[in-house]
N, C-alpha and C positions, 0 to 999 in steps of 0.2 A: 504493500499500500504506500510505498514511498514514492508517490507519483504527484504531480502538479495538481492542485485544486482545479475542479472543473468550473464551469460558468455558474456564477450565483446570481439570483435575482434579489431585489431589495428585501424581500421577506425571508431570505435564507433558503428558499426551495431551490432544488436542482432542476436544470433544463436538461431533459434526457437527450436531446439532439436527434439527429436523423440516423437511420440505419440503412446502409447499402445492402440490398438483398441480391445475392448472386441467383441467376437462373438455375434450375435443376440440372441443366446440361447447356453448355455453350455452343455445342455442335449438333446438327441434325442426327437423330439416332438412326443407324442402319437397321435393316430388317433383322430380327433376332435369328442368328445362325450360330449355334453352339459349336466350338471346336471339339474334336474328339478328345476324350480324356486319356491322358498318358498314365500308365501305372505308377503308383508311388514307389520309389526306390529308396530303401532304407539303408543307412550307413551307421556303423557304431559310434556312439558319442558317450561312452560309459563315464560315470562319475565314481568316486569312492563310495558314495552312498547308494548309487543305483547302477550297478555294474552291468545290467542287461539293457540299459537304456539305447535307443536308437533315434536317429534324426532324419529328417527329410523336409522337403518343401513342396508346395502345392500351388499352381497357378489357378486363379479364379477370375472371373470378369469383374472389373471395377464396377461396371453397370450390369446388373443381371438382365436388364431388359434390352441390352445390346451385347450379347454374349460373344459375338465376333469381334468386338472392339478391343479396347485396352484391357490388359490384364495386370493384376497385382499378385504378390507372392505371400503365402501364409507359411510360417515356420511351424514344423511339426515335431512331435516326439512320440515314441512308442515303447512300451514294454510288451513284447509279444507273448501270446499264450504258450503254454507248455503242455497242456493236456492234449490227449489224442483227439478229442472233439471240442471244437471251439464254439462259444456262444456269440462270436463276432466282436466288433469293435465296441469298446466302452469309451466314449469321448467325455472328456472332463473339462470343466470351466470354473476357475476361481472366482468370477464375478468382476466387479469394477463399476461400470465399463472401464476398460483400460488395463485390467489385470492380465499379466502374462501367464499362460497355462502350461508352458513347456515343463517346468519342473514338477507340476502337480501329477503328471502321469506317473512318474517314478514313486512319489509318495503314496498314491492310492494303490498302486500294485503292491507296494510293500506293506501298507497298512491293512489291507483286506486279507482274510484268511487265505492261506497259501492255495487250498482247494479251489476257492472261488476265484482268486486272481489268475489261476492257471488256465481258466476257461475263457478268459478274455484278453484280447489285444487293447491294453490300456493306452488311449491316444490323448495327448495334450496338444494344445495349439495356441499360438499367439494370434488373436483375432486381427482383422484388418486394421492397420495402423499401429499395432502394438508390437513393442520389443524387437525381435528379429525378423518380423514380417516386413515386407517392403511395399510402399514406403512406410517408414516409421515416423509418426508425427512428433514434432517438438516446436510448438507455436512460439514459445517466448522463453528461452532458457533462463533460468534463475528467477522466475516469477515469484517463487517463495523464499527468496534469499532474505535472511533476517537483518535488521529488526523491521518488521512491517508496522504500518500505522496501526493503532488500536482497533481491533475488530469492531468494538462497540463504538459508534460515532459520538464524539464528544461535542457535536455541533454541526452546523452546516458545513464548515471547512472540512471537518473529518469525514463526513459523508461524501463530500464531493471528491475527496482524494480516493475514496474506495470506488466510487463510480468511474472515475478516470482510469483507475487501474483495470477494472473490469473491461471497460470499453477498449483499452489499449490491447488487452489480451485477445479479445474477439477480433479486433482489426488485424493483429499480427497473424492470426490464424487464417483470416480470409486472404491476406497478402501472400502468405507462404503456400497455402494449400487450397486455393479457391477452386482449383479443378478437381479436387479430391473430396472435399467436405460434403457435397451433396450425396455422397455414397458411404459416408461413415455413420451408420445407424443400425439399430437392432434388426430390422428386416433384412437388410443386406447381409449381416453377419449370419442370420438364420438361413439365408440362401447359400452362403459359403458352407454351412454345415452340411447341407444337402449335396453339394459338389464333393465335399470330403467323403460323405457316405458312399456316393457313387464311385469315387476314385479308390476307395477301400474294397470295393466289390461287394458291399453289403445291401441286401434288399431292405433291411430295417435297421434302425439305429438305436443303440443303448446310450444312455447319457446320465451323467452326475454333474449337476450344476449347483453352485453355491451362490447366495446373494444375488447379485444381477444376473448370474448364470440361470437362476430360476426363471426370470423373465425371458431371457433368450430361449430357454428350453419351452416355455409355454408358447412363445411365438412360433418357434419351429413346429410344435405340435399342431398349432392351428393351421399353418400353412401345409403341412404334410401329415395329417393324422394317420394315414395308412402306411406311413414309414416309421412309426413309433413302435418300439419293441419294449424296452424297459427304461423308464424315465424316473430318476430320483432328483427331487427339487428340495434343496436344504436351505433354510433361512429365507423366506419368501418374500420378494417384492410384491407390494399390493398393485396389481395390474390396473386397478381402478383410479389410481392416483398419479400415474406417471406423467411428469416427474415433479412438477411444482408441489402439488399437494403432498406427495410422499416425503418431500423434503421438509416440509413444515411439520409433518407428523413425527419425523425423526427428531426434531428439536425438543419436543415434549419428552420423547422416550429417552434421549441422551441425558437430559436434565434429571429425570427419574433414576437413571442408572448411576449418574454421578453422586446423587444422594445416597444410593446403595453403597457406593464406595466410602462416602463420608461416614456412614454408619459402621461400616467394617473397621475403619480406622478408629472410630470411637470405642468400639468394643475391645480394642488392643491399646489402650492407653498406657499400660505398663511397657509396652515396646516403643511407641511413637511419641508419647507424652504430649498429645494434643487435646487432651480432655475426653470426657465420657459422654458429652452431649453432642449428638451428631450435628444439631444446628449450630453449635459453637464451633465445631471443626469446620463446617462449611463456611462460616463467617471468617474464619482464619484463612481459608483458601482464598476468598475474595479480597481479603486485606493484602495477601501476598500478590495477587493480580494487580491491585492498585499500586503497590510499591514497585512492581516491575516496569510500570509505565514510564517512570522517570529513571529507573536504575536496572536495566535489563541485566538478568543473570549472566555472567560470563560475557557481556557485551553482545549477546545474541538471543536471549529469551526475554522478550517482551510479553504483553498480555496475549497477543495472537499466538505466538510460539508457545506459551504455556498452555493454552487450549489445545493446540496441536499435540503437545506432549501427554496431556491427560485424556485426550479423546480416545487413544488405543484401549485404555482401561475400560471404556464403554463397549468395545467390541470383545474384549477377552480379560477375564479377572485374573489371569495368571500374571498380568502386569501390576497388579495392585501393590504387592510388597515393595517392588522397586519404586513405584510412584510415591508411596507412603514414605519410604525412606528419604527421597528427595524433598518432599514436602516438609517432613519433620525436621530435617537438617536446616532447612531455610527459615523455619518459624522458631524453632527452639535454640538454634546455635548461630543463627545469622550467617550460615554457610551456603553460599549460592552454588558452589562447585558441583554438588551431586545433581542439582537441578539442570545445570548446563550439560553435564555428562549425559543425563537421561534424555534430554532433548536430542543431543547428537545421536544417541543410539536408537531412539524410537521414532523420532519425528522429523529430523533434519532431511530435507528433500535433496535428491540427487538426480542425475540425468534420467534414470528409469522413472522416478516419480514425475519429472517434467513431462516425459513421454506419457505416462499413465493419465496424467491430468489433461493433457491435450486431447487424448482419445475420450476420456471421461466427458469433457465438455462438448466435444463434437457430436458424440452419441446422444447425450441427453438433450442438448439444444436443438438437435435435428429431430429427435424422435417425436416430440410432442410439443405443443404450444406452451409458451411462457409469456407472462405479461411483458409488454413492450414499453409500458408506461411505468417509469420508476417509482411514481408515487404509490402505485400498488404494492410494490416491494416494501417501500418505507412503512406504510401502514401496517401490512400483514406481519412484518418482522418485529416492529416495535410492539405489536399486540402480543405476539408469542413470546418475545423477550421478557415482557412483564411477568409472565408465569413461568418461564423456563429460560433463565438467563445464561446457563452454562455455555452453550455453543451456538445459540441461534444466530447471532450476527456473523460469527465465524463461518457457518454453514451458508448464510445468505451471500457472503462475498465469494465463497467457493463456487457458487452457481451463478453469480451475477453476470458473468459473460453472456449467458443466455438472453438477457435483456437487450443485448446489442449484437446478437449472432448475425453473421453476414449471409446465412442461408435460411431460407424460409422452413418453417417447421412442417412436419408430416402429421398426419392423423394416426394415432396409435391404433393397431388392430385390436379388435375384440378377441380376447383369448378363450371366451367360453367354448367348451369342447365336449361333444357327446359322442365322439367317434374314435377315442383312443382306448387302448388297453389299459388296465389299472395303473395309475401313476402314484408313486410313493412320495408323500409331502412330509418333510421333517422340519420341526420349528421348536425353538425355546420360547417359553411363555413370556420371559421378560427381555427378550432381545431388543436392543435399542435401534440397531442399524435397520432391521427390517421388522417393525412391530408385529406382534402376534396377529392382529386383525387382517394383515395381509394374507397370512397363510389360510385363515378361515375363509377369506373371500375367494382365494384361488381354489381351495378345496370344494367349495360350493359351485364353482364355475366349470370345473372339470369333473364330469360325471363318472363315477366309479373310482375316483382317487381315494386314497387312504391317508389320514392324517395322524402322524405320531407326534406327541408333544412331550418335550422335556420340561416337566413341571417345576417351576421355580428357577429354571436356568436362565442365565442373562447372556451367555456367550453367543457369539454370531458364527455359525458354523458348528453343527453338533454331532455330525457323523464323522467317524474315524478320528475322534478327539478324546477318546478314553472312556466313553459311556458305553458299557457292555450291553445295556438294554437297547439303546438306539442302534448300536452296531449290529445287534442280533436281528432287528427288523430289516436293516439294510442287507445284510448278508443273506437272509432267507429269501428276500426278494430278488437279488441278483442271481442266486443259485436256482431258484424254482419259478419265480414270477409270483409267488404267494405274498399277499399283503394281509395285514390284520383288519378285522372288521368289528366295530364296536356294536353296542346295543343300539336298537333303533332309536333315533332321536338324539343320540349322544353326539356332541360336537367333535370329539376326537375318537379315533378308532383304537388308539393305544396311548397310554401315558407311562412315561419313564421318570423315575426320580433323577434330579440333577446330581452332579458330582459335588463332593465336599467343597467348601470354600477354601481358597488358598490360605496359607499361614505364613507369617513372617519367615524370612529365610532361615534364621537360626533356630526356629521352633521345631519341635519333633513333628514329623509328618505321619499320617495314618498309613497303614499298609496299602501298598499299591498306588498311593497318591503321586509318588515321584514319577512313576511311569505314565500315569494319566496326564500329569502336567507336561512331561516331555512331549507326549503325543499332541496335546493341545497347543503347546508353543510352536511346534513344527508346522502344524496345519495353519495356525493363524498367521505365521510368517508368509506362508505361500499364498494366503488370502489377502496379503497386503497389509497386515497389521503387525509388521515385524518389530522386534526390539532386540 
């Protein structure tokens, strides 16, 4: 947010300015003539963790409505099946949008029971625009360089600085990738999945998608219901709110999860020394935030960076001990060094993050309509901030380029589906990134789906993260296609207890918890919540 203030009028309100909208295509589209698909050729790219990993690439049309035109390249990984009889490819996606899926294939193949993994070719891929796919987007390198302007606008000038920063990012994307942006969207990515399915020689697709990957899977299933075999959707985007409303819903959920963390800290006053009253602990956190506005920790952690640092704790409670230690050191000892180190390890953006954010904005801004009048954003976010102050404005600025995006928005597809085999839906009841209501909505929209709930869980991504009950349903489904069925009228078809809460690093751990936490930390790193 270290950008010049935008134009102010006498009352302090912002002038949104004009938006240059690129046409969907600058050239006349040729008649659709698909190129013949070349077979996917795999080469070894083993790592120490995944010794059987293989790599390849796949060319897909930039514009699926002009399949004989320009192509782009997707980067692929595979862990091949070893059983005599294969159940086909299992394509995995970590979410985002903008998340790289190449490493997830190795993790999923290793985390599944050996007998189940042996029956599948586990396939990872970098979606269009992401990672090692070409072209890979990077609209404005260093966009998140610290120290940014305070995310909560302190007045008209602060708000104008945020708007100008968002506008500049959108303009940079349009300038660098104007020929590509009309085709960076969920429907195009879903159509890539079908090209991948065909290139792999599979009549039907198996799929495991986390977070945004659930929406991608739901869109694919709507486009190609006859090609769906076994679909697992873990931590579900609400398809009825893409994307503006979903982001506002996140703000309430992340604030609630932050309060859960404050209560966790208060129950461990003997370790952290921040008091036993959750409200008082939370007040201390906001005082810390205020102090960082004028004296950023380590010269790099201001209020926005503080929110960036603590936000991963809303995705995965395995980070809570580390965050609490940094919080305690700052408040009780006036030691800012642990906070600066934690920011560097959990939240500091690198080139991969710049790429991921460029794709995130490109997809979300293109997928669905966003308000183009900044006064709508101002009112909505101040209204939400009044009730949920933890990350509302941080999230608003993260998405604000969509108010000025240089490509017109599409109409999102209706993912209601009555034509697919049973789909397995997995969801934690207190997930902040994709609130529970989204899973219920999708469950109702997809006839025959089965909803498994981790009751009391707040982590984002619940399968293959150490919960034996959740994993048991996943494994049975992938092995046999069997899903649980609840009593008539029940919202969930099966309920699993959540894992125990984490404990401070030096405290004794319960049996099995170390392994559970290791699995959770690895998964959440692959889902983009790394520390």
